[in-house]
N, C-alpha and C positions, 0 to 999 in steps of 0.2 A: 367836590368828589373828583378824583383823578381816575380816568379809565385806563385799563391796562395798555391800550394802544398808545396812549399819550405818554406812557412811561418809557417807551423805547425810542432810540435815536432815529434820525431820518434814514441813515444808512441801513439800520436794522429793518425799518419799515420797507425799504427798497428790496432788501434780501428776502423778506417775508413775501412780498408781492411776487418776486421772481420764483420763489419756491412754489407758491400756489399755481403760478402759470406753468411751471415745469411739470408739476404733478398732474394738472388738468390735461396737458398735452400727452403725457404718458398714459393716463387713464383713458383718454379718447382714442388712443392708438390701438394697435393689435396686441394680442398676448405675446409678450416678450419671451416668456418661459413656458415651453411646452409642458403639458402635464406628464408626470411619470406615475406608473402604477405604485400604489402603496406609499406614496410620498406625502400626500396632503397638498394644500394649495401653495403655490410658489408665485410671488408677485413682488412689486416694488412697495415697500412699507412707507418710505418717506424720502424726502430729499433735503439737502441743505445747500445754500448758496453762499459763497464768499466772493463778494463783488470785488474786493480789493485784490485778492489773489487770482480772480477769475477761475474759480473752482466750483464744480457742481458735484456734490457728494450724493450718491444714490445708495440708499440702504435697502437691502433685499430681505425678504422674509427668511427666518431661520432654516426652513426646509431646503433652501438652496444648497446648504452644506451637505445634504444627503446624497447629492448627485456627483458624478466625477467631473471635476472642473479642469479645463485645459486652457492654455494660452490663447489658442485660436477662438475658442468659444467666448472667452472674456472680451477679446478684441471685437468679435462680431456683435456682442451685446452692447459694448460701448458705441459702436458704429450705429446700431439701431436706435439707441437712446439719443445720439446726436441728431439723427434724422427726425426723430419725433419732437425733440425740444425746439427745433427750428433755428432760424438765423440769430435769434437773440443770444444763443449760447454757443455759436459756432466757434468762438475763440476760447471757450472755457475748457479747461481740462476736466474730464469726467473721471471720477474715482468711484469704484464700487466697493461696498462694505457689506459684511454679513456677520452677525454675532460678534460685533466689536472688532473685527479684523478686516483688513483689505482682502478682497476676494482672491488676489494673487497668492495670498498665504496658503490657500487650500490646494494649490497646484503641487502635486508631488515633485520632489527633486528630480526624479527620473525624466519627467516630461518638460522640464524647464529648458528653454532656449534663450529667451530674452530676459526673463525674470531672474534676478540675482539669486544665487544659492543662499539658503538659510544656514548659517554656521551653527545655529543651535540644534539643527537636525543632523548635521554631519558629525562623523566620528572617525578619528584616526586610531585604528586598533593596534598600530605599532607592530613590533616583532614579537609574536607569541610562540611559546612552546606548548603545543596542544596537550590536553590530558592524555589522549590515546592517539598514537601515530602507527598506522599499519605500514610497515617498512616497504612492502612491495607495491603499495599504492602510489600512483604518480602524484605530482604536485600540480594542482589545478588553480593557477593564479587568477584566472578569470571565472572561477567557479566558487567553491566554498571551502577550500583548504584553510585550516586554522580557524574555522568559525564554529560556534557552539549554538545549537538551536534546541529549545525546549518545546515539546509539543505533546498533545494528548488527544485521544479520541473519545469524546463524549463522557459518559458516566461510568456505569459498571454495576455489577451485582452488589447489593449493600444490605445491611441489617436495619430493619425498620422497628425501632423500639416500641412504638405505639401498637404494632400488630404482633410483636414478638416473632418475626419471621424474616428470612432473607428474601429479597425480591429485586426485580428490575426497577429502575427508576422511571422507565417508560413502558408503553404497551407493546405487545407482540403484534405486528401488522405486516401483512404481505410477506410472511415467511421470515421476518427478521425482527430485530428490536434495536432501537437507537443506541442502547448501551454497548452493543458490539458491532452494529452496522458500520459506523465510521472506522472502526478498527480494521475492517477489510481494506479500506483505502490506505490507512497509515501503515499497517503491517505489510501488506502485499506490494504496495507501490511507493507511497510518499517517503517513508523512512529510508528504504534502500536507495531511492533516487537521490536524496540529500546526502547519504553516506557515500554513494558512488561519485558525488561531486566534491567530496573531500571533507564534509562536515562531520563533527561529532554531534550526534542526536541523543537527547536525553528525554526519557519517557517516564512519567510517574505511575505507570501501570506495567505489569509484567508483559514483555513483548514476545516471549517464547511460548508457543502453543504446545510444546512437548510436556506431557503430563508427568513424566518421570523427572526426578530430581536427585542428583548425587552431590553431596557436599564433602569436600576434603578440607579438614581443618586441623590445626595443631592441637586443639583441645580434644576433639572427637571427630570421627569421620563416619560417613555412611558405610554400611556393611561391606567389609572387604577392601575398602579404599584406604590409601595410606600416603603419608608424606615421607619422602626419602631425602635426607640431608646428606649432600655429597661430600666428598673429600675436600678438605681445605676450607670448610665453612665454619665460622666461629659465631656462636650465638652470644648476644649481648643481653645482660640482665634487663628485663623490662617489667619489673614488678610495679603494680599499681596502674599499668596501662590496660585499659578496658578494650576488649575486642569481641569478635563474634563467637558465639557458642550455639550449637544446635539445640533447639527446643522444639519439641513436637507440636505444641500448641501455645500460641501467644495469647495472653489475656491483657486486660486494661493495664496500661503503664509499662508493659514488658517491652524492652528494647534489646533485641538479640545481639546488637553490637556493643552492649554494656555488660554482657553476661559471661564473657570469656576473656581470652588474652590474645595478643598477637606477638610475633617474633621480630626481633631486630637481629640482622646478620651482617657480617663482613667476611670477605675472603682473606684467608691468611696466606695464600700463595697464588702464583699465577696459574697453577694447574687445577684450581678449584672447579668442581663439576656442577655447581649450582644446587638448587632445591627443586625436587621433582614432586609434583602433585599427581598422584596416580589414582584415578577413579575406577570403580568397578561398575561399568555401564550395564544396566539391566537389560537393555534391548537395543539392537542396532538402529541407528537413525540420526536425525539432525538434533543437535543440542546447542543452545546458546551457552557461551562461556562467560562467566562473571568472575572478576577477581576483587579482592579487598586488601587493604593494608592500613597501618596505623599512621598517626600524625606525630612527626618529630621535627625539631628545628633544623636538623642536618639532613633532611630528606633530599634525595637525588631527583633530578628532573628528566632522567632518561634511562629508567630501569628497563632492562630487556626481558620480555616474556616470550617464550616460544611455545606455541600450541601445536602439539603433534597430533595429527588426525589421520583418518584413513586415506586422505588425498595428499598427504605430505606434511610439511612443517610451515607454519606461518608465524612470522616474528612481529612483535609489537614493541614500541617504546612507550613507557608510561611515565608521566610526570607526577611523581608522588608528593609534589608540593601542593597538590590540589586533589580533590575527590577522595579524601581519606574517610575511613569509618563508614563506608557504604558499599553497595554493589556497583562495580564499574564494568560495563559491557565491553567485551572485546570483539566478538563476532559469533556467528553460528556455523558449526562444522559437523561433518558426518563422522560418527564414531562407531566402531564395531562393538559387538557385545563382549562383556568381560573386561579383563585387565590386559593392557598391552602398552608397555612403556614406550615402545617405538612409535605407535600410531594412536595412542589414547592417553595423552598426558599433557601437563603444562609444566614447563621448566623455567624457573626464574634464574637468570644468569647474574651472578653476583660479581661485580668488577673488583679486581685486586688492587687497582691503582687509583682508587677513589678515596677521597677524605670523607665522603658522605656515607650514610648508612642506608641499607635496604630494609624496608619493613614488609612483612607479609602476614596475611591473615587467611581467612577461608577463601576457597575457590569453589564456585558452584557451576554445575553442569545441568542444564535443563530448567524449564519453568516451574514444574511441579504443581501441586494442589494447594489451594488456600489453606492457611493454618492459623488464621486469627479467629478466635472464638468470641462471640458476643452474647450478651443478655441484657435485659433492661436494668437501668439504675433505679434508685428509689424514686426518681422523677425523670421526665424526659422533656426536651425542648421541642416546641412546635416547629414544623417546617417553616422556613423563611424563603421567600422568592429571591432568586439571585439578584434581581434589580434592587431589592430592598436591603441588600447586605450591608450597605454603607451607612444606613441611617435607622432602620427599624430595630426596635428593641426585641430581645428574645422573650418568648412567652413560654413559661415553664409550667408543667402539669405534674402534680403528684400522683404516684401510683398507689392506690389505697387498697388493692385487693390482697388476698392472702395466698396467692399462688407462689410457689417456690420455683422460680424460673431457673432453668439450667442453661449453661453455656451451649451455644450452637455454632458449629462450623458451617460454612456455606455449602460444602460438598461439591464445589465447582473447581475446575482448573484455575490456577492463580491468575491467568491472563484475563479471565472473565470478571474478576472482582474489581470493585471500584479502587481508585488510586489511594484512598485513605488507608487501605489495608496493606498495599504494597509498600507504602511509605513507612508504615510501622515495621514491616519486615526488613526494610532497607536502612533502619537505624536512624530515621529522621526524628528530631525532637517533637513530642506530641503537643505540648502546651502552646508553642509558637507556630506550629505548621499544620499538623493533621488533626488536631482535636481542640479547636478553638471554642467548642461548646461543652467542654469538660465531660466528654464521652456520652453526652445525653442526646445527641442527634447526629447520626452518621451521615444522613442526607446533607445537612448543612455543612458538616465537617468536610465532606468529600469535595463539594464544589469550591469551598473556601481554601482547601488545602492546596489545590493545584497551583494557584498563583503564588501562594506563600512558599511552596516548594521551589519555585523559580528563584525567589529571593534568597532562600536558604542555600541554593547552589552557588549564588554569587557572594553573599555575605557583605559585611561592612564596606561601604555605607549603604549598600542596597539590600540589607537584610530584611527579614520578615517584619511585617507591620508592627507587631508587638515588641520587636527587638531589632531595630534597624542596624545597630552596631554589632550584632551577633556575627562572629567571624565566618560562620558558614563553611562552604567547601572551596571557596576561592576560585570558582570557575566563572570566567567572563561570558555570560550568556548574551548573545547578540539580538535575539528576538524570541518571542513566545507565540504559540499558535494553538488555539482551542478549536477542534473540529467537531461540529455538531450538525444535526439535522433538526428541522422544525416540525411543528404540527400545523394543521389547517388544511382545509379542502377547498376545491373550486369545482364549479359545474363543468361537465363535459371534458374536453381534452386540454384545457388550459392548465399550465403548470404554475405552482406557487413561486418557484424560483429561488434565487440566491440573495441572502442578506449578509451584510458585513457589519460588525459591531466593534467599536473602539472606545477608549476613554481619554479625554484630553484636558479635563477641567480640574481634577483633584490636585491638591498641593500646588495651586497657582499655575497649573499647566506645565510643571517641570518634574522631571525625574530627579532622584537624589544626586545624580552627577551633574545636574544643572541643564541637561539637554531638554529640548522641547518635546512635550507629549504629542505634538502634531506629527511626530514621526510615526506614531501608531496609525494616524489617519493615512499617511503615505503608504504604509504597509497594507492596510485594509483596502485602499483604492487599487493598488497594483495587483494584489491577489484577486480581488473580486473582479476587476476589469479583465484579467487574464482568463479567469474561469468562464465568465460570461462570453467573452470573445471566442474562446476555443470551442465551447459548447455550441454556440450559434453557427460557427463555421463547419462543425463536424456532425452535429446531431439535429439541432432544432434552431432555425434562424429566428424564432420568436421566443427563445428562452427568456424568462422574466428576470430583469435586473431589479432587485429591490433596493432599499435604501442602504446608505451607510449611516448607522446610528452612532451618535456620540452619547453613550449612556453608561451608567455606573454599574454594569453587570460585574459580578465578583471576579470572574475570570478575565475581564477586560481591564479593570482598574487596579487590581492588586499587584500584578507583576511590575517590577521597577525597570522594565525594558519595553521597547516597542512591542505591542501585542495586538493580535487580531483574534476575535471570536467569530468563527464562520458558522452560519446556518445555511448549508449547501442547498437543501431542497426540503420539501415536506414529505416525511416518511408516512404521513397519513393520507396522502393524495396519490391516487393510482396513476394519474398522468405523470407525476414526477417519478414514481417508482418504476414505471416502464423503462425509463432511462437508468434509474438508480440501481437496478438489478443487473445491468449490463456491464461485464468486466471491461469492455472497451471504453465505456463511459467513465468507469472508476479510474482507469489508467489515464484518460485524457484530463480528468479533473485533478488528479494527483500531480501530473506533469505541469498543469497550469499553476498549481500552488507553488511547486518547486520553482518554476520560472519567475513567478511574482516575487518570491523570496530572494532569488538571485539578483533580480533587478533592483529590489529595494536596497539590499546591502551594497551592491556595486555603486549605486547613486549616492548612498550615505557616505561611502568611503572614497568617492571620486575616482573610481576605476572602471575598466571595461567589463561588461557582462557578456559571457559566452555560454550558450546553452549546450549541454552535452548531446551527442547524436542519438538517433534511434538505432535499434539493433540491426545488424546486417541481415541480408537474406540471400537466397539462391545458394545455399550451402551445398557443397558437393564433396564427397569423399570417395575417390576412385583409385583403382589399383594400377601401379606403374611397372610391376614385375618384382619378383622376389618378395621381400618384406617392405617394399617401398610403396607409399601411397601419397596421393596429392589431395590436399585440402584447399578448397577455394570458396570464395563468397563474393558478394557485392555490397557496396554501401547503400544505405537507404536515406534519401533526402526527406526532410520533414517539411511538408507543405505549410505548416503553421509557424515555422521558425527558420529564418534564413541563416542564422549563425550556427545551427546544429549540423555542421559539416565535419565528417571524420578527418583526422589527420594521422591516424594510426589505429592499430587493432591489437587485441590480446587474444591469444589462443589458449584455451584451457583443456587439459587432458585428464581423463579418468581411466583407471585400470579396473576391469571387471565391474563389480558393483560397489566400489569404494567411492570416496569423495573426489572432488576435482582438485587439481593442482593449483598453484598460485598464478599460473598463466605466463605466457611468453609474448613479449611485444614484437610486432612487426609493422612496418609501414606499407607492406605489400598487401594484395588481396588474394594471395595464395601462399601455400607453404608445402614443401615436399618433406615428408617425414619418414624416417626409417623405424619401423616397429621393432621393439626389442625382442619380442618372442613370438613364435608361432602359436596358434591355437588359443590365443588370449584375446579377449575383447577389449579394444581401446575405443574410447568415446571422446568426442571433441565438441566444444561449443566456442563461439567467437563473440567478442564484444567490440564496440567501436569507441574510440577516444578522441578527445580534442582538449583544448585549454580549459574547457568548462567541466569536464569529467568523463566518466565511463558509462556507456549505455548498459541496459539490461542485455543478457545473453540472447543469442538467437537459439533456434532449435538445436537439439543434440543429435549428432549422427555418430554411427558406430561402425567398426570394422573388425573382422577377425580372419586371419589367413591360415588355412589348414596346411600342415606340413606334408601331408601325404595325398592331397587331392587337388586337382586343377579346376574342379567344378566351382564356379563362382556365381553366387546368387546376388541379385541386386534388390535391396530393400528401398522402397520409395515411400517417403513420409508424405502422405496426402492429408494428414489430420492437422490442419492449421486453425481450426475454428475455436474461438472463444466467443461466447455470446449469452444473451439473456434467456430466461425461460419464455415459454409461450404465454399469451394472455387471452382472456375473453373479455369483451367489453360491450355487453348488450343489456338484457334484463338482469343477467348476472354479470359481475365484473370482478376481475382479479387475475391471479396467477394460475394458468392452466398447467399445473404440475404433471397431470396425467398425459398431456400431449408432448411436452418437451420441457425437461427440468433445466435446460440451459447447460452451458459448459464453462465452469470457472477457469481462470488462468492459474494453472498449477493447483490451487485448492481454494476453498471458501470456508471460513470459520464463522460467518455471520448468520448462518441459517438456523432458525429455531425449530421449524416444523412447517407442515403444509397449512396453507390458508383454509379456513373452513367457513367463514362468513363471506358470501359473495353478494349480499344484498346492499346496494348503494344507500338505501334508506335506513339501514341499521344505525342507530345513534351510538355515540360513545357514552357509556354510563359510568365506567370505571376502568382502570387499566386491566382489571380482571375481566371486564366485559366491554371491550373497546369498539364494538360495532363492526362496520364494514372493514374488511381486511383482516379481521381477527384470525390468529394462527396458533397452531399447536406448539408444544414445548419439547416434544420427544427427541428432537435432534440437537438440542443445546449441548455445546461442548464437543460435538462430533465434527471433525474436519472433513469436509466433503471433497474427495479427490476430483480433479478436473483434467484438463489437458496439460500434462507435464512436458510436452514436446520432446519426450524421451522414449517413445514406444518402439522406436527402431531397435533399441537395446533389447527389449522384450522379445521381439520377433527374431532378432539376430542371435540371441542366446539359444533359442530353439533350433535355429539353422546350424549354428556351430556345434551344438550337442548331437545333431544328426550327421555330423561328419563333413560339413560343407564349409567353404569360405564364403564370406559375404562382404559387400561394401554397401554404401548407401548414399542417396541423394535426396534433396527436397523435390517436391512435385513441380516447383517452378523450373528447376533444372531439367527434370525429366521431360517436361512439356515444351522445352525451348527448341528452337530451330537447330538442327544439326546434332542433336544428342544421339549418340550411337549406343544402341541397346543390344545389337546382335551378339556381342561376346558373352553374354550372360546365359548361364544354363537355365535360369528361371528368374522371374520378376515377382516380388512380393510387394504389392501395392496396398498399403494400409490406409484405410479411410476413417477408422474410428467412428466418431460421431460427427464427421464432416457433414454439413448440410447448408444449403443456401439460405442466408438471412439478409436482411436489409443492409445495404452497404453503407459504410461511412462516406461522407462527402456527397453521395448521390443516392437518394432514397429510391430512385427508379431502378436501380441496379441491385443485383444480389451478390453478396460476398460469400466465399467458401463453397461455391458450386463444385459438384463432382464432375469428372470426365469433361474437362474443358476441351476445346478443339485440338490443342496441341497434344494433350494426353491421348485422345482418341486416335489421332494420326500415328503417334509413336506405337501405341499398343497394336493397332491394326497391322502396321508394317512388320512389327516384331512377330506377331502371331502367324501372319501369312507366310513368314519365312521359317515356320516350324518351332516357334518359341513356346514357352510354358509360363503361365501366369496364375498367381494366387491373388485374389482381391477379397478383402473383408471389410465390413462396415455396417453400421446400423441403418444407414439411409442410402444404400447403394442403388436401390430402385426407386425409393420414395422421392429423392431429390429431382429426378427427371420427371416423374409423374406429377408431382404437385406444382411444377413449373411449366407443365404442358410442353415440355421440350421434346418435340417429335424427332428431331435429329438424334439426340442421345438415346431416346427410347428405341429407335431403330438400330442404333449401334449396339445396344445391349442385347438385342435379339439376334442380329445378324453376325456379330463378331464374338460376343461373350456368351451367347446362347442361353440367356435367361430373360424372363419377363417378371415385372413386379406384380405382386398379388395384394399385399397389405403392409401397412406400416405399424400395425399393432399386433404382430404375429404371436406374441407370447409375453407373459409377465412372471414366469416361474423360473426359467433358466436351465431346464433340463432338455437334453437332446438324445435322440436314439438313431442309430444308423438304419438305413433302408436295406432290404434284402439284397438288392442289386449291388450295393456298395459294401456289404458286410464282410467280404473277403479282403477289402482294401483298407478299411478304416476302423477305428475304435467302435465297439458296440454302443457305447454311451459316453457322454461327457457333459459338463456343466459350464455355463458362462454366468456372469454376475448380473442379477436383476434387483439386488437389494443393496442397502448400505454396506460398504466394505471400506475399511480404513486405507487400503492400498490401491484400489482400482475403482474407476468410475462405474456408476450404475447405468445399465442399458435399459431405458424405459420403453423404447419403441423399436424393437428389432424388425427387420424386414422379412416378410414371407415372399419367397421367390420360386418360380416354376421354370423347369427346363424348356428350351425351345430347340427343336431339331432332332433328327433321328439318333445322333451320336451324343445327345445330352441326357443326363439322368440325375435323379435326386440322390443326394448323399445322406443328408440328415433330415429328420423331422423334429419339430418341437413336440416334446412328449405330451404337453398339456392339451393339444388340439390336433395333432398330426399335420399341421401346416408345414410345407416344405421349407427347410432352413438353409439348405446348401445345394448347389448344383455343380455337377462335374460335366466336362466335355472331353471326349477323346476322339479326335479325327485327324486332320492334317496337323493339328496342334493340340495341346492340352490346356485346360483351364479349370480352376476350382474357384467358385464364387460362394462366399459365406455371407448370410444376411445378419450376422452379428460380428462384432469386432473380435479378432483372434486374441488380442491382448487381454480381453476381459475373461478369458478362461483362468480362473484363480489358481488352479493346480499347475505348478511348473512341470510336473511329471506328465500331465495330460497334454500341455502345450508342446512339450518336446516330442512326445509320441505321435501326436497329430501332425506336426510339421514333418517328422521323419516319413510318415506314411504319404503325405502329400508329395514330398520330393521323390519318393520311390515311385509314386503314380506317374510323375513326370518322366521317369526313366523308361516307361513302357514303350 
């Protein structure tokens, strides 16, 4: 009998002994791999010794690939292993392996210094002609110009065949639901950040929250809309060419882009005037503009589209050699109500000197309401977990009842619906993209469709899984990104944290173009690392970094491009949602995702990454004489990003209540402007630019100069706050809506209704009974107004209508050293819902405090010289009181002549004048305390009382007679209102009250 040991060679026995020795020394040593939360055990699995080559190969447990791996960490691990294994292996080269690959393979390209670049992860995108080019946008060579990104936010409202109802795919918790909660990040922050860096962003759900929709089409148009074919335009016969047609309701198998026709046109002379699409806009507001066109061999790659909107004209060049037969997004613009060919149309310019042909189909304005109707089929397919998508068989159930089911619409705005329905409306093929389950399970269809839609955008050889050679839309997508939040709870104040998911093993780890799927791991690592780093530096230095999973979730493995599936936080865990409901957190996370994407693409393409700047601040708009004004600002440095330095700026102008212009570039931090007209309100905002892109705009300031009055009012914008709602966290825990509903940045569309279950012990039973955090549904689809940074316009309009000129500055400028306030007849300091909340970067400080030292000093000096001041805000007394700020409390009494009484003075919104003030002011007026589509809700106005002999009450809250406003008339005059002036809904009442206040100052 031969024993196994006797069957191996002497050299092999030596290697085996050395391997045992090495493992023993490693095991007898210390823990090489520190444990990570949610990762499972990480250790050395085994070693192999090659005596001849003097190599020691160390094999690590698979979980090591779940953590971010860097060159320095790998070097330090090798050093530790060399020390543990001793002198016997001092001359051996130590190699580390995990899951069959050298550990160095898991270091992202962006972080490599000594490790060679992996050519299978790199890509040369060459010279691209983008699908959509905004002519007035700069070229950001270190940003995302000529890049195409596909991304989506979570799930959406869908039809559940088993229950014969439309429903959310997740539960309503803490005032929101996952199906629309990530949409707040993508719609408000991430998508515009990427677009402002130069990218074309593709979204498989409706992106526009505008519920109105106007379609102008050559077959049929929405009521009163029309197409005007200009002189010199010749139509070419296009029989048999299927295009878009309006259909009120879409049913199974309906494709609206196969129900109508499209036009082919050429210009017959040089004076041709193009084709004008003229919509009849039902209500003034912001509308997304989508165009469509047909597919032909002789298509042009630079067709000019001009969008005429209330702010001017914006020109685009479209590459009609891709993106045909679907909706192509141009941008979102402000349109006035009705028909206006000069400021409410889209003009397609048809070149006369081209051998190609222009095609055109429907053009759409606004997001609209969902129009896909659903009902059960004769059978339905059981839900399948996304992780089982690649291998589990479908389970089909027959419907044996005798019910005659009727088709049902969702009744929701289209943006709230799941991607499966938008894809049908966008002309995407059903059997290979959005209905892989033959219309029998919309839940499965929805999550499977998102990845297949990415492949459909690209087409052969990257086409949908069922038809990889399908031509698709010929759009070269660079990466895909799925934005989700997770479930799960933790005890106390610990957060669940951030998980990243990618897929690298299907199809032998290669994409159809031969590139390595480890690129998806690079993307996931870079984005997750940036998110966690920025959150830790800004909000919570113990934010949990969860694993990077290499798993076959549908949204991770189906796209044929580098893809990340993000689970940002737990929407079920209060500790996570305390951050998640903060607009500052949402901005930080979105910017981190954008930064991670830029770094991923720059490393993949071997180029420099530059991050676009933050918005400027210290905006000031002052009068220079005549109709001349000076606009100035300051750059803002990003403490999280050293490359985000401005190299220039763009100044945007608005006339009255119209939209903004396309902007004017300047390299300076100020600009002298000559206003065209007297008695007209001009508004300005500024962005910062560099090689990486363009920032978000700063606050908006306004000016109007009266032709017949020298009296000049200064409006000071002191309302900078955006922030989360208040919370309670004791025996009851959750969102304290009654205390402070928070302030969204511009608006919030993710709110479903107020939380009603505050019991931490309440268990989840069903999505209809989700336990702790459960919330109402009455606010779904309502866009919650927040701080639009444009309330100077509201105040200024009332001042202008009262016959005065006005200019405006930010509160930072007003409070700065040397600011001269004496020339102004009056100062209107608007505080809105400004209130001190926990500061970013330093939790021991408060951000957004009222009456900072500089403001107090300027106001005191101005008033003691005989000035006049109007101050309004919901927390004008509360802020000092709740922060025990004795200095400010004394200032309010001694200089502004009021004292704080209560911060819950009223919840009705009706005011009545006091007898003493009845000859001076309106007998009654209202401010907003309920949901209003155009102005934020005041949930906690201040009750304030007069201080001093010359101070008096102006208004009382009608509900309880608490004092709502205080006047003072002595050596100077002041009016203090415990509610924000801009929340008076009636423009007539605002104008009349402002006129009376300014007349009071004349006394």
